[in-house]
N, C-alpha and C positions, 0 to 999 in steps of 0.2 A: 374218356376222361383223362385229363392231364393236369397235375397240380405240381406246385413247387413249394417246398418247405425247407427250413434250416433246421438241421438236427441239433438238439440241445443237450445230447447225452455227454459230450465232452467239449473241451475248449476249442477243438478244430472247427466246429460250426459248419459242417459240410452242407453244401447246397444240393438238396435232393430234388431230382425230377422223378415224379411218380406217375405211372400210367397203368392202364388196364383195370381190370376188375378183380373179384375174388379169385377166380380161376387162372387169370393170366396176368397177375400182379407183377409189375416190374419196377425197380428202383435203380436209378443211375446217380452217380456223384458221391455215393457213400465210400468212405475209405476203410470201413470195417463192417463186420456183420451186424453190429448193433445198430447202425444207421438204417439198415434194411428193416430190421424188426421195429425200430422207432417209426419208420414211415408206414409200415403195415398197421401198427397200433393206432397211429394218428388218423388214418383213413377209416378204419373199421371199428375202433373202440377208443376214442380219445378220452383221456383222463387227466386230471389235475389234482395236485395236493391243495387242500383248502386251508387257508389261514384266516382267522377272524378274531373278534373279541366278544366275550360274553359279559353281560352286566352282572354285577355282584349284589349281594344283599346289603353292602355298605351304604351308609347314608350319604356319602359323597358322590354317588352315581358313578363310581369308577368301574373300570372294565378289567377283565383278565384275559390274556392271550390264549388262544387255543389253535389246534390244527388237526387235520385228519392224519391218522397214523399210516395211511397208504393212499394212493391216488383214487379220486372219486370219478365215476363216469360223468362227463360233462353235462349230460342231460339231467343229472340229479343234484347238481351243485346248488341251484337256487333253492330247492326244497331243503337242503341241509343248512344253508345259510339262514333261511327263515326259522328253522328250528333252533339254531344257535342264538339268533337275535331275540327270539321269544322267551328264552330261558333266563332264569335268575339263579346265579351260583351262590351257594352258601359257603362263606369262608369258615375255616381255612381249606386250602387246596394245595396239593403237591404237584410238582413238575412230573409229568408222566401219568398222573392219575386220570382215569377215564371219566369224561363228562357225558358222552353219548356212546352207548355200547351197541355194536352190530347195527349200524344205521341201515334201515330198510333190508335187513337180512343180507347184507353185502360182506359181512365180516370186517367192515371198516368202522373203526372207533375214532371219536374225537377226544383228544387229550389236551390237558393243560400243559402249557409250555413255560410256566413259571410257578414257583412256590410262593404262595402268599398266606401268611399266618394271620394278619390282622388288617384293619383299615389303615393303620399307620404306614405299613409297607406300601400301600397303594398310593399314598400321598408323597412318597419320597422319590 
């Protein structure tokens, strides 16, 4: 197996050449140890921070922005998005307040990224 990825952990954007398996894993092209760890994680346990919007109980069909407080395994992202989109948020909400706690026993929470006190704030 040989793959190429671009490391996104810093602005350098190292072009990584990844080969081998779990026991003989090899990374070339990284300028720092973080690049090697990034490559390993991307191959063995890829994760992404999820950002989305949740519907509110406001009559204007407005949405409230949310995000995961830590990266979610890629295989679980669709399930999390379905849960977020099926939810209806009751206003008011505070930035940092938890919307979904401990998603699938992963210790990953979905939090609000904006404070919204009323429907008027959604319209502005």
